[in-house]
C-alpha positions in Angstrom: 49.7 116.0 143.0 50.6 116.1 139.4 48.8 113.8 137.4 51.7 111.7 135.7 54.3 112.0 138.3 54.3 108.3 139.3 56.0 107.9 135.9 59.3 108.9 137.9 58.9 105.5 139.8 60.1 104.0 136.1 64.0 104.8 136.6 64.8 100.9 135.9 65.0 98.9 132.0 64.5 95.8 133.7 60.9 95.1 131.7 60.1 91.2 131.2 60.1 89.9 127.6 56.6 89.6 126.4 54.2 86.9 127.6 52.8 84.0 125.0 49.7 86.0 124.2 50.2 89.0 123.4 52.9 87.4 120.8 50.6 85.1 119.0 48.5 88.4 119.5 51.0 90.5 117.7 51.2 87.9 115.4 48.0 87.7 114.2 47.1 84.4 115.7 44.2 86.4 118.4 42.0 89.3 117.6 42.2 91.9 119.8 38.7 90.7 121.6 40.4 87.7 123.3 43.8 90.2 124.3 44.0 92.9 124.4 48.1 93.7 124.0 50.0 96.6 124.7 52.5 95.5 122.5 49.8 94.6 119.5 49.9 97.1 116.9 54.6 97.4 117.2 57.1 95.2 114.7 58.9 93.3 116.2 57.7 92.1 119.2 60.8 91.3 120.5 62.2 92.5 124.2 64.6 95.5 123.0 61.3 96.6 121.0 59.1 96.7 124.0 61.7 98.1 126.0 61.8 100.7 123.8 58.2 101.2 123.4 58.6 101.9 127.1 61.4 104.4 127.3 59.5 106.8 124.9 56.4 106.5 126.7 58.7 107.8 129.6 59.2 110.4 128.1 56.0 111.4 127.0 54.7 111.0 130.2 58.0 112.8 131.9 57.4 116.3 129.7 53.5 116.3 129.9 54.4 116.3 134.2 56.4 118.6 133.7 60.0 116.5 134.3 61.7 117.1 131.6 62.0 120.5 129.4 61.3 120.8 125.8 64.8 121.0 124.8 65.1 118.1 127.1 62.5 116.1 125.7 63.1 116.6 122.0 67.1 115.1 122.6 65.8 112.4 124.6 63.1 111.4 121.5 65.9 112.1 119.1 67.8 109.4 120.8 64.6 106.5 120.9 64.3 107.6 116.9 68.4 106.6 116.7 68.3 103.5 118.5 65.2 102.3 116.1 67.5 102.9 113.1 69.9 100.6 114.7 67.5 98.5 115.4 66.2 98.4 111.4 69.8 98.6 110.5 70.5 95.9 112.1 68.1 93.7 111.0 68.2 94.2 107.7 71.6 93.5 107.8 71.0 90.2 109.5 68.4 88.9 107.3 65.0 90.2 109.5 66.4 89.3 113.3 69.0 90.2 115.7 72.2 89.0 116.1 74.1 88.6 119.8 76.4 91.0 119.8 73.8 93.7 117.7 71.2 93.0 120.9 73.7 94.0 123.2 74.9 97.0 121.4 71.1 97.5 121.1 70.6 96.6 124.4 73.3 99.2 125.8 72.4 101.8 124.1 68.9 101.3 125.7 70.5 101.5 129.2 72.0 104.5 128.7 69.0 106.4 127.2 66.5 104.7 130.2 69.6 106.4 132.4 69.4 109.6 130.8 65.2 110.0 130.8 65.6 108.9 135.1 68.5 111.7 135.6 66.8 114.8 132.8 63.8 113.9 134.9 65.0 114.1 138.0 67.5 117.3 138.0 70.4 115.3 137.3 70.5 112.3 139.5 71.8 109.3 139.1 69.6 106.0 137.7 69.1 104.0 141.2 70.7 100.0 140.0 68.4 98.2 142.4 64.5 100.0 141.3 61.7 97.9 138.6 59.2 99.5 137.4 56.2 98.4 139.2 54.0 96.7 137.4 51.6 99.3 136.8 53.5 102.1 136.2 55.4 99.3 133.2 51.8 99.0 131.4 51.7 102.9 131.5 54.8 103.6 130.2 54.3 101.0 127.8 50.4 102.0 126.7 51.8 106.3 126.5 55.0 105.1 124.6 52.4 102.8 121.4 50.5 106.5 121.7 53.9 108.7 120.4 54.9 105.6 118.0 51.4 105.8 117.1 51.3 109.7 116.5 55.1 110.0 114.8 54.4 107.4 112.1 51.3 109.1 111.4 48.6 106.2 112.1 47.3 109.1 114.9 46.3 112.4 114.5 47.3 114.6 117.0 43.6 114.8 118.6 43.6 111.5 119.0 47.2 110.8 120.7 45.8 114.0 123.3 42.5 111.8 124.1 44.2 108.0 125.1 47.6 110.0 126.9 44.4 112.3 129.0 43.1 108.3 129.3 46.0 107.6 130.5 46.7 110.0 132.7 43.3 110.1 134.7 44.2 106.2 134.6 47.0 107.5 136.1 46.0 109.5 138.7 43.9 106.3 139.8 47.0 104.8 141.0 47.8 108.0 142.8 44.6 108.1 144.7 44.8 104.9 145.4 48.2 104.6 146.7 48.0 106.9 149.3 45.1 106.1 150.8 47.3 102.2 150.8 50.5 103.0 152.1 51.5 103.7 149.2 50.9 100.1 147.3 47.6 98.9 145.6 45.4 95.8 147.2 44.9 93.4 145.2 41.5 94.3 143.8 43.0 97.9 143.3 45.8 95.9 140.3 43.2 94.2 138.9 40.6 97.2 138.5 43.6 99.3 136.9 44.3 96.2 134.8 41.1 96.5 133.9 40.8 100.3 132.7 44.6 99.6 131.3 42.8 95.9 129.0 40.3 99.2 127.6 42.5 101.8 127.1 44.9 99.1 124.8 42.2 97.7 122.8 41.2 101.2 121.8 44.0 102.3 121.1 44.7 99.6 119.0 41.6 100.6 117.4 41.7 103.3 116.7 45.8 103.1 115.3 44.1 100.6 113.2 40.9 103.0 112.1 38.2 101.1 114.5 39.4 98.0 113.2 
């Protein structure tokens, strides 16, 4: 089984908003030792940006899994960049926030991106209307997105990004192994173990992006 095949369980873009602790950490009101948080180095800390981050991670993981060709991944990354520009432009126009109209428009763009990722990774299949990502899969996409965006921003070297992504592949492999042994699900103990591994990975991503701080 491919180490990152589980990313195909992420067809939905119904990602939850940041938790209170995540928002506090992202704003600097909490230390990196008291979280970690998958969104700590992403601004603005909005549901829209979190969602785009996860979509970026889906592209990275699907590409690594061989589910997306290089031309397709390049096209999808261009869509991610276009939405980032939409967000920046709208925030500048709206005084640092997003109006409800702009948020609705950008959410629509992200929905279209999500459908494109799923279709391209599944040989043209349509996005299922009733699918939602697992908690473990959702977080994996967020972590991968942080790494991808960190490299794109010049905050991670190629070597650092590859090392951090390898860590995500290993966690994904553990998820696959655990699910295979339990009829396609994770036990509560296994889910807790995966969460702890991602806590460690999240802190490492943050520290690497911020120069070990």
